[in-house]
C-alpha positions as CSV (number, residue, x, y, z in Angstrom):
1,X,106.6,-81.9,-150.1
2,X,104.5,-85.6,-151.2
3,X,106.6,-88.2,-151.7
4,X,107.5,-89.3,-155.3
5,X,108.7,-92.3,-156.4
6,X,111.3,-90.8,-159.4
7,X,113.0,-87.0,-160.1
8,X,114.7,-86.3,-162.8
9,X,118.0,-84.9,-163.5
10,X,119.9,-83.8,-167.0
11,X,123.3,-84.0,-165.1
12,X,127.2,-83.9,-166.2
13,X,128.5,-87.4,-166.8
14,X,131.5,-86.6,-164.3
15,X,130.9,-89.0,-161.6
16,X,131.9,-86.7,-159.1
17,X,128.6,-84.8,-159.7
18,X,126.3,-87.7,-159.2
19,X,126.2,-88.5,-155.6
20,X,125.5,-85.2,-154.2
21,X,123.0,-84.5,-157.0
22,X,121.2,-87.7,-156.5
23,X,120.9,-87.2,-152.5
24,X,120.0,-83.4,-152.8
25,X,117.1,-84.6,-154.9
26,X,116.4,-87.7,-152.8
27,X,116.1,-85.2,-149.7
28,X,114.7,-82.3,-151.4
29,X,111.9,-84.2,-153.0
30,X,111.6,-87.1,-150.5
31,X,112.2,-89.3,-154.0
32,X,114.3,-92.4,-153.7
33,X,115.0,-92.7,-157.3
34,X,116.4,-90.6,-159.4
35,X,116.2,-91.1,-163.5
36,X,119.8,-89.2,-164.7
37,X,120.2,-87.7,-168.2
38,X,124.3,-87.5,-168.4
39,X,126.6,-85.4,-170.8
40,X,129.3,-83.6,-171.0
41,X,128.2,-79.7,-169.5
42,X,124.8,-80.9,-170.4
43,X,123.6,-76.9,-169.9
44,X,126.0,-76.6,-172.8
45,X,124.4,-79.4,-175.0
46,X,120.6,-78.0,-174.2
47,X,121.5,-74.5,-175.0
48,X,124.2,-75.3,-178.3
49,X,123.7,-79.0,-178.8
50,X,123.1,-80.8,-181.9
51,X,119.9,-81.5,-183.0
52,X,120.3,-84.8,-182.0
53,X,121.8,-84.7,-178.8
54,X,118.9,-82.4,-177.9
55,X,116.4,-84.8,-179.1
56,X,118.1,-87.8,-177.2
57,X,117.6,-86.1,-173.9
58,X,113.9,-85.1,-175.0
59,X,113.3,-88.5,-175.3
60,X,114.6,-89.6,-172.2
61,X,113.0,-87.1,-170.2
62,X,109.8,-88.5,-172.1
63,X,110.6,-92.3,-170.8
64,X,111.4,-90.7,-167.2
65,X,107.9,-88.7,-167.2
66,X,105.6,-91.2,-168.9
67,X,106.9,-94.3,-167.4
68,X,108.5,-92.9,-164.1
69,X,106.0,-90.3,-163.1
70,X,108.5,-88.0,-162.3
71,X,107.5,-84.3,-161.9
72,X,110.6,-83.0,-161.3
73,X,113.6,-82.3,-163.4
74,X,117.0,-80.5,-162.3
75,X,119.5,-78.7,-165.1
76,X,122.9,-79.1,-163.3
77,X,126.2,-77.9,-163.9
78,X,129.7,-78.1,-161.8
79,X,132.6,-76.2,-160.9
80,X,135.6,-77.6,-163.2
81,X,133.6,-79.4,-165.7
82,X,136.1,-80.6,-168.5
83,X,132.3,-80.7,-171.4
84,X,131.9,-76.6,-170.6
85,X,135.2,-75.4,-169.2
86,X,134.2,-71.7,-168.1
87,X,133.9,-69.6,-165.1
88,X,131.3,-69.6,-162.4
89,X,129.2,-66.6,-163.1
90,X,129.3,-68.0,-167.2
91,X,127.9,-71.6,-165.7
92,X,125.1,-70.0,-163.6
93,X,124.1,-68.1,-166.6
94,X,123.9,-70.8,-168.6
95,X,122.3,-73.4,-166.0
96,X,119.4,-70.3,-166.1
97,X,118.8,-70.6,-169.7
98,X,119.2,-73.8,-170.0
99,X,116.2,-74.4,-167.5
100,X,114.2,-71.7,-170.0
101,X,115.1,-73.8,-172.7
102,X,113.9,-77.1,-171.2
103,X,110.9,-75.6,-169.7
104,X,109.9,-74.6,-173.5
105,X,110.3,-78.6,-174.5
106,X,107.0,-78.2,-172.5
107,X,106.7,-81.6,-170.1
108,X,104.6,-81.5,-167.0
109,X,107.4,-81.4,-164.9
110,X,108.7,-78.5,-162.3
111,X,112.0,-77.5,-164.1
112,X,115.0,-76.2,-161.6
113,X,118.7,-75.4,-161.7
114,X,121.4,-76.3,-159.9
115,X,125.0,-75.9,-159.4
116,X,127.8,-78.1,-157.9
117,X,130.3,-75.9,-156.4
118,X,134.2,-76.7,-155.4
119,X,133.2,-78.4,-152.4
120,X,131.1,-80.9,-154.6
121,X,128.1,-79.0,-152.6
122,X,124.6,-78.7,-154.1
123,X,123.6,-75.0,-154.7
124,X,120.1,-74.0,-156.0
125,X,120.1,-71.6,-158.9
């Protein structure tokens, strides 16, 4: 893959998730910088958050795309999430649905889904 300067993640505010996700994105997309948009249970916020919460996310994605040239965006959910405490199967389904919702925002980025498991390893959805 060609080198990109920035990638974007919509991820949980849970600090345990940040490092493994950032390292995965850096390695997978050969990009040194990750713009991080956080929320408690971000997949749930994308799917069922208030209009202002979703609009805030969209504004931040706009900045990442327009100012930083981000070309890839990951929607990230994780094991043991206090903001959206559901089982793995439901979490994975919600991540898939959130990816579709973010794609509908029509930004010029590749949108992917990631799940951080109980070992803090990143899995693609």
